[in-house]
N, C-alpha and C positions, 0 to 999 in steps of 0.2 A: 504493500500499500503506499509505504514511504517512497519507494522508487518510482511509482506511478505519478506521485504528486511532484517530487523533486525533478524528475527528469523532464516533465512537461513544462515545469517553470524554466528550466535551463534551455530547452528546445524552442519554446515558444515565446518567452517573456523576457529572459535575461538580455540586457542588463537593466530592464525596467524594475520598478520596486515590487510589483506583484503581477501574478498570473490572472488573467481573466479566462476562466476555464470553459466557458460556454462558447466564446468566440476565438479561443486559441490564440490569444495575443497578449502582450504585456500592457499593464496599466501605467501609463505616463501622465503625471500630473500636468494639467493644463491642456492635454489633448483629448482627455475624456470629460464628459459632463461632470461638473462639481457635485461631490457628495457632501459638501459642507465640511463639519469637523472631522469626519472619518478620514478625509484626505490629509489632514495635518500630519498623519503618520508618514506620509510619502515625501521624501526629499531628494529624489533622483540620485540615491546612493545604493542602489541594488539591495533594498531592504530585505528581501526574502533570503537572499544568499548569505547576508551577514547574520541574520536571525537563525539561520539553519546550521552555521559552522559546527558548534559543539554536539548537535544532534548527529552529524555524520560520524563523529568519533565514537559516541555512545553506541551507535548501531554497527560498529566495527568496519566503518567505510573509510578507512585511514587513507587509501589512495585517492578517493574522492575528496577528502578533506584537505589533502595537500595541494590538489589541484585547485580546489575552491579558495584556499588562502592566496595562491598565486594570483588567481583571477581579482580577488579583492584588492590586492596590492597593485595590481597593474591598472585596473579599470575603474575603481571607485574614487570620486571626488567628494569631499566633505566642505568644500568653500562654495557651494551653489548659492545663488542669489534667490533664495526661497524661504518662506515662512513655515516652520514646523513646530509641532507640539513638543515642548520640553519634556513632558512626561513620557510620551511615546518613543521620542528619540533616545531618551535616557535608557528606558527599560529594554528597547528592541535593538538600537544600534550600538549605543555605548555598552550595553550588557553583552550584546553579540560579539563585539569585538574583544571584551575581556574574557568572556567564556571561550572564544576561539584561542586567545593567547594562553589561557590556563591549559587547554588541551595541547596546544603546540609545545608548551614547555614540558608537560607530562610525557608526551611522545618523544621529544628529544633526549630527555633524561633516560628514556627507556633504551636509547642507543640504536634504534632500527630505522626511525623515521624522523623527518624534519630536521636533519642535522644542519641544514643551511640556515635555519631560522635564527634571526637576530632581534627579537622583539619588535618586529615591525608592526604587528597588529597593536601592540601596546603604544607604539608611537602615534598611530592613527587614533587610538583611544584617547590619548592625552590631547591631541589636536582637536578632536570633537569635544572633550570636556572643556577646553578653554573657549570654544565657540558657544557652548551653553552657559558659562558662567555669567556674562552680561545680564541674563535673566533675573540673577539673584541681587541685582543692584537695586533693592528696595528698601524702605526704611524699616520694614518688618523682617526682611530676610527671606520672606516667601517669594518664590520665583514668579515672574510673569508666566503665563500659560504658554506663550509663543515667543519665538525668537527667530531672527533671520540669521541664517548660517553664515552669510558673507558679512553683513553689516551690523549684527548685534540687535540692539533694542532701540537705541536713541536715534533720532533723526527721521525724517519723512521717508527716506529711501528704505527703511526697515520695514515699513508697513505693519508696525507692531508697537507696543509700549503704551498703547491707549487703554488697554484692558484694566479693569478694576477687581475683578473676581477671578477665583481659581477653585477647583475642588480640592477637598482635603486630601484625597489620595494623590492628586497631581503634585502637591507640594510635599507630601509625606512619603513619597515612593522614590527617593533619591539616594538614601543613605548607603545602600549596599554598594551600588555601582560607584559612587563617588568615594567612598571610604576605600574600596578595593583599588580605584585608580590612584588614590593618594598613597596607599601602602605598597602597590606595585612600583610606583615611580619615585617614592620618596618626597612627594610634594604635598604638604598637608592642607593646601588651599581648598581642595575639593571636598574633603571630608569636613573641614571647618564649616563650609557653606551649607552643606546638607544638615550638619547638626544644629546649626542655627535655625534653619527652617523647622526642624523637629522640635526644637526647644519652644519656638513660638507657638506651634500648634498645641503643644501640651499646656502652655500657659493659658491659652484661650479656650480650653475645655470648659464646659459648664460646671462649675464647682460642686453644685449639689448632686447632679446626676453622674459626674465624671464621664460624659459623653461628649462626643464632638459632632458638629453639624456637617452638612454635605458640601456647602460652598461658602468660602470665606472672602472678605475684601482684603486684597494683599497689601493695602496701605493702611487701613484703620484697624484691621484685625476683627471688624464686626462680622458676625455670622449672617450671610445672606440667605441661605436656606438652613433652617434649624431642625429639619428632620434628620434623624439619626438611624443608621442600620449598619449592616456588614456587607452591603452589596454595592452597587455602582456609586462612585463618588467618594467612597470612604475605604472600601475593601482593603486594599494593599497597605494603607497607613498602618493598620493593625498587624498585618503580616510582616511589615518591615520593622516594627517595634521588637517583635520576638526574634526574628531573624538576624537583626543587628546585634542582639545579645549573643545569639549563637556564633555569628561570624567574628565579632569584634571583642567579645568577653566583657563588655561594659555592663556592670550590674544596673546602672541607671535605666538602661532600656527595658530590662526585665521587670524592674519595679513598676515603671510606667505601664507596661503591658498587662501586669497583673491587676493594676488598679482599673484599667479600661475593661479588662476580661470580666472582672466581677460585676461590673455595671452592665455589660452585655448580657450576661447570664441572669442578672436580676430583672432587667427590663425588656431586652430584645428577644432573647431565646425563650421560646415557649415550646419546647420539643414536641413534634418535629418542626414547628414553624419558627421562622426568624422574622419578626415583624418590626417594621420601622416605627419609631416613636418620636415624640417631640423632646428636644433635649431639656426644655424647661418644665415639661409636663410628661415625664417618662412613662407614666401608667397609662397614657392615652395612645392608641395606635395612630400613626401619621397617614397611613394608606392601606388599603385592603388588598394589595397585591405584593408579590415578591419578584425580584429581578434575578436572572440566571447567574449573575456573576457572584452571588453569594454562595454558589456551590463549591467554592474554594474552602469555606469555612470549616467543614468537618475535617479536612485535611490540616488545617491550622490547629484545630482542637487536638488532633492526634499528636502534633508537636508539643502542645501544651501538656498532654497527658490525660486529657479529659475524654474518655473513650466513649462513655454512655450516650451523651447527647450528640456525639459524632455519628454514632450508629443510627440514632433516631432520625436526625436530619438528613442523612445520606439515604436512608430508606425511603423517606418521602421524595426526595429527588429522583430515586431510582424509579419509583412507581409513576411518577409524573413522566419521567423519560419513556417508560414502557406504554404509558397512555397515548403520548403524542409522538412517539419515535425518537424525539430530540427534546431537550429542554427548551421551551420557548423563551424568548428574550425576557418576558415577563408573564406571570401567571397568578391567578387570583388565590385567595386563601381556601377557596373550594376547588382549586386545582383546574380551573379552566384557563383557556389561553386569554391572556391580555394583551401582550404584543407577540405576534405570530412568527417573527424571524428567528432564526438560529444560524449565526455566522460561524458555525463549526467551533464552538468555544470549547476549551479543554478543561475547564475547572472541575467538571463532575469526574472526569478521567483522573485528574489529579487527587481528589479526595478518594476516589476508589483505590488507587495505588497506595495511599498512606495507610488507609484502613487495612488493607491487606497485609502491609508491612508490619502493622501494629498487632494484628490478630492472628495472621495465618489462616484465616477462615476462607475456605474455597468458594464461599458464597460470593466473594468479590471478584473471583475469577469468572464467574457467571455473569456478574454485572459488566466486567470488562468484555466478554464475549458479545453482550447485547450491544454495547457502543460499536464494536467492530462491525457486526452484522448491519446494524442500522447505517453506518457509514458506507459500507459497500452496497447496500440495497437502495438507498435513497440519495446519497450525495455523490456516489462516484459517476463521472462523466468521462467521455473519451479523453479530454485534455486535463484531466486532474480531478479534484473534488470541489464541488460547488456548494456555496452556502445556501441554506434553505430560506427562501423568501417568505414562505408560509407552511408552517409545519402541518396545518390542517389539509391543505391541498397538495402538498409535496412539490410545489413550484420553486423554481431555483432562482438564485441571484448570481450575476456574473462575477463572482468575488471569491477569492480564496487568499484569506489574510495570512500574513507571514507567521503569526502565532500558531497556525494549524501544523506547520512543519517544525517550529521551534519547541512547542510544548506537547501537542497531542501525541505525537509519535514517541517522544521521550517517555511519557507516563505509561502509554500502553505497552511499549517495549519492556520497560522496567517491571510492569505488573506481571507479565508472563515469563520474564527471563529468569534462568537459574544462575547461580553466581558465576559458573564458568562460562556464560554467555557474555559476560561484561568484560570490557577490556581494562577496567579499573575499578577501585572500590568507591562506589558513590557515596559511602559513609564520610569520605574525606572531604566532601564538598557540601555547599549549602545551594540550594535552588533559589534563584531570584523569582520575582513574580513572573517573569517571562521564561522561567525554567533554565535560565543560564547558570552555569556551573562555576562557583567561586571557591577556591580551596580554603578549607578552615585554617590552614596554616598562616593566613594573613593576619590572624589575632597576635601572632608573636613578632610581627614587624617591629624592627628596633625602633622606628620613629614613632610608634603609636603613642608613646608617652607625652609627645609634643601636642597632642590634642587634648584640650582641657575637658575635664568632666567635673560636674558640680556633686561631688560625693556627699555633701551635707544633706541632701535630700533623702539618702537611704534609710529605709526603715525595715529591719529584718522581718517585721511581721507581715510584710507584703510579698515575702518570697516563698515559693514553693520549689525547693532546690532540687527535688529528685523527680524522675519520671517513673511511673509504675511499672512493675515487672509484668509484662503482657501475659505470662503464662499463668499468673495467678488472677487474672481479670475474670476469667469465665470457668470457674470450677464446674459449674453446670453447663453442659453443651447446649442445653435448651434455652440459656439465658438470653443470648441475641435473637434467637427465634421468637421468644415471648415479647421481646421489644418490637420486633418487626411486624408481627401478625396484625395487631390493631391498626397500624399505619397503612399497612397493605389494604385492609378492608375499608379504611376511611377514604383513600384515594380512589379505590376501584369504583367504577360507575355503577355497578350493581349494589352498592351499599344502599340500604333502604333510608338512611338519614342523610341529611346534608352534612358534609364533612366537619364543619366547625362544631356542630352540636354533639356529634359522635365523639369528636376529639375532647370536648370539655368533659364528657362523661369519663373518658379514659384517664384524662390527666387528674381529675378530682380523685379518683381511685388511688393514683400515685400518692396522694397526700393524706388520704384518710383510711381508716378502718371501717368496713361496712357495719352498720347502715351509714348512710351519708349524713353524718353529724360532726360538725366541727367540735363538739364537746368531746368527741372520742378520737381527735387527731393524735398522731403519734407524739407530737410536742406543740407547744405554744407557737414555735416558729413555723412549724408545718401548717397549723391552723391559720395563721396570719397570711402565709404564702397562698393557701388555698382560697381564702376570702379575697385576697388581692387578684388572683388569677381569674376567679369568677366574675369580679367586677370588670376586669379588662375584657374578658370574652363577651360579657353582656353588652359592654360599650361597644365592641366591635360589631357585635350582631345588630345593635341598634343603628350603627352608622351605615352598615350594609343595607338595612332595610329602608333608611331614609334615602339612600342613593339610587333606589330603583325607580328611576324617572320614566314616565311614559314616552313613547316615540314622538318626534316632531316630523314635520313634512316640508318639502320645498316644492312650490308650485310655480311652473313657469308661466307667467301671465302675459308676456308680450307676444306680438305678432310673430309667427302665424299660430302659436300655441293657445293663446287666449285661455289659459288655465286648464286645458285639457290634459297636461303632463304634470303628474304629481309623484314625487320621488320620496320614498320613506327615508327618514334621516335620524341619526342618533343624537341625543342631547349631550351637552356639557354640563358638568357638576359645578359650573361657575358662570358668571356673566348674566346677562339679561335672561329672565325666567319667562319663556314664551307662554307658559301656562297662565300667567297673570296678565297677558295682553289679549284682548278681544280682536285687535286688528292685526297683530303680527308686526313683522318688519319687512318693508318693500323697498326694493332697490335693484339698479342695474349691477351686473356681476363683471368683475375684471380679474385677471390672472395677476397675482402679486409677484413682484421680482424682489428678492429671490423667491421661487416657487415654494421652497420649503418654509419661508416665513421666519427662518431662525436667526436673522439679523436684520439690521435696519432696512425698512423698505425703500428700494431705490426708485420706484415709479410712484411715489406718494402722490404726484399731481393727477394720476389716474386712478388711484385707489380712494382719494378723498370723496366722501359722500356716496361711496358704492360699497357693494358687498364683495370682499376679497376672496378668491379662490386660492387654496393653499394645498400642497401636498403633504401627506402624513410623513413623519420620520424626521430623524436628525435632531429633534429637540422636543421639549415638553409642549403640549397643547397650549398651556397658559402663556408660554413665552411667545408662541405664534400670535395668539390673541393680543397680546401687549404690543407687539410690533405693528400689527395692522391698525390697532386702535390709535397708537401714536401717529400713524400715517393719515388719520382721519376716516377710516372705514367705519361704516355703520353696522357692519356684520361680517361674518366669515364663514366660509364653507370648507372644511377639511376633506380631501379626497383620498381615500385609501390607496397606498402604493402597492398593495398585494394584489397582483394581476388575478383577475377572475373572481375576487370576492364579491358577494352579493347578498343583500338582505334576505333573499329567499332561501339561502343555504347556510347563513351564519346568524347567530343571535344578535339582538340588538347591542350596538356598541356604544358605550357611554364614555365620554372623555373626562378623565380625572384631572385634577389640579396638579400642581407641582410640589406639594408638600408644605407650602408656605401660603400666606394670606393671599386670596384672589379677589379681595374686595375691590381692588382697583380696576378689575375688568368689568366694564359696563356695557359691552355689546354682546349680542348673541352669537354663539358658535355652534355649528351643527357639523354632523360627520356623515359622509356618503361612502358607502362601500364602493369598490372600483367600477362595477358595472353601471351603477346608477350615476357616479361621478362622470363616466364617459358619455353618458347621454347628455349631461349638461355641457361638457366640453365640446362635443359634436354640435350641439346647438349654437354655442358661442363662435364656433368655427365657420358655421353656415350662415349665421345672422349676426352681425357685428354687435348689435345692441340687444341684449337679452335681460329681460327684467323677471325678477322672481319674488316670491312672497314666502318668508319663513314664518311658520305658525306651528301650533299644536294640531295634531290630527283631529282632535275632538273639537277644534275651534273653527272649522272651515264654514260654517253657516255665515252667510247664506250661500256659499258656493257649493258645498259638498254635503251629502248625506248618503244614507245606504241605499244601494241598489236592491230592490225587493227580490230579484230573480237570483242573484248570485252573492248576496251580502257583501259585495264590493262598494267602493266609493263611487258616487256619481256627481256629476256637474249639472247643476241647473240654477234657475234664478231663485226659486223658492222650494223648501223642502217638500212642500205638498205636491210639487209636480213630479217628484220621483216615485210617488205612490201610484201614478197613473199607469195604465196598461201600455201606453204608447212611449215608455222609457225603456231602452234596452242598453246593455253594457258592450263595450268593445275597447280595443286597444288602438289609440290613434298613432298616427305617424310610425307606421311600421318600418319605414326606412331608416329610423334611428336605431333599430336593432332592440326595440322594447321587448321585454319578456315579463314573466310574472313578478319581477322585482318592481314594475311600475303598476300601480293600482289600476284595475279595470275601471273604466270611466263610463258614465252614462251618457247617452245620446238621445235627443228627441227624435223620434221617428216622424213626427209631424212638426211643421214650423208653426208651433203654437204661439211664439213671441217673435217679434222682429229682432234682427241682428243687434240693433242698438240696445234693446231691452236686455238681452241676455249676455252680450259680449261673446257670442259664439258664432 
């Protein structure tokens, strides 16, 4: 499988950054349509090849590794005039160069390979590190999210330096690569900057909950998004605290990790779920769905030595994977799809490997086989492996990210490998968040003492110095099975109860002795935990019930449709509530630029006073709404980018907020699946001025009521007319490709009223 992916990249894409496996060509930034922030990982530096270097060695492909290193040294330039993500460039490119250097040194010392190597990859890594350093020139020490590889940050030619916010993971996932670079080269400046950023994030934690938010202002240190979890936006910050202790031996990192971890387990972890909370109100959930990036967390819990919750959360993820073939980018607390994409992320495979290493339980080999089978059945294409655009339909995206080669195949190979399959002992290395290999011997680098540490913060009560002996964890072989069975039945669609309610029952049993009475709890602490847990679950249930909004509709009212085309639309949980409007919102539509709506609208003069059309993806729905509102739009319609999705095959989609207050959003935002959205786009293409009405389905009077023959919607001047026998239902404008996703509409078989009276 690795050969299929790697060789197709080398044959069809190199020296481009990534392979486009559906069209069998390389993705070159600027030559392909922009994907927004996703493209910030691309820097015209042969990203996939650099990211794959140490994977080649681990898979015993020494000859290919040597050839790949020579290619990197010969072809790759790091001084391109291009703006890149500091975070992505650090973990993928700097980490890839350092992992490649570690492997080259190891092979050279073995005496058979790489005898010509003179630290060339390390010299490239230092050059890149110096190009990233200008991003750290802030009063807080938190890096700007982007940097120009040629010009740095300051000055108009950099096209950067104006940002005010960054994610916690973006600023807190630097220390491993920068510290390794310092200790390999003897230059402490890199480690010092990474430590300063980590120190600042620690100081800005919420002191009562000891949690961090998702997004922070890099100048003021104020939290921009106050939701907290272990998934996207925060994930690798926690990972790097523990791994920095492992790699560098600094007790301060372990102390901070343990304090954070205790809060995670108190507020966020409700095994098997990991639920985002507000940092100031950590007993209240911040959202009703989980993102796939949190799948790394069971693996981190294994490193911590906390096996039981790792087993429970992993089992939940495994069952969701079996339910949908892959982990959706986001899924609800009752395990339905929230965001349907799956870009071949490796985090679930990573946790599967770590749990197998910890327990030796062959159950995790079966989980690994499920991953392999699904990749080969659903993602393998002639030119590599293609990301899933929609796990429900099996549609593909022309995308194969570099992390697929850097991480996925490392963890799967390690999961199934015997000791004699490996060319070196992986216990001598720590894996970065991109699975690059850094030697633990770096902790003894002679210049390490030049990096200051504030030892006065240490408190031995926060330390758990030893890892458990895994052979003693499961004296009863049925123990892990007993943990998994309730979770399996909760996720399984045949379960007779909704998952959250069944889960509450199971969880309370953990706290209490039957019958369910808090007076019989095993301890006062357990009783308090049980009460708090039930309160949180009731709050979550209440929140979910409140969020079940009725569907909306988009009616095309301009010539030549005159209201005869009505598209079912999903609501937003923020903005104008159309259920409180008897007239709805009416206006002409226009396509926003950028179409994603994820940055400032560049065609504001056309958007002003109109309803903006936007494409789903690349940022949160609330962010899109804020951008078009700032441009003067009176409403917005988000069109699904998952090709083939339709309201007649998918449940009603509701757009959630972004975890912070959305009171500032005052316009209505509606969601159309792909088929319905295409109808609107085709109408706009054919008729330049298209006017629509955004309204509740139940609010269409005097335009709409029920057709007596089909129970569909009908158009007429007065509801009473629809009761007459001369009203029939039909689909108008067949040329637009309408199907059952467009409501059947009523038509008067006799001209009872004039054109002017009916508008038809």
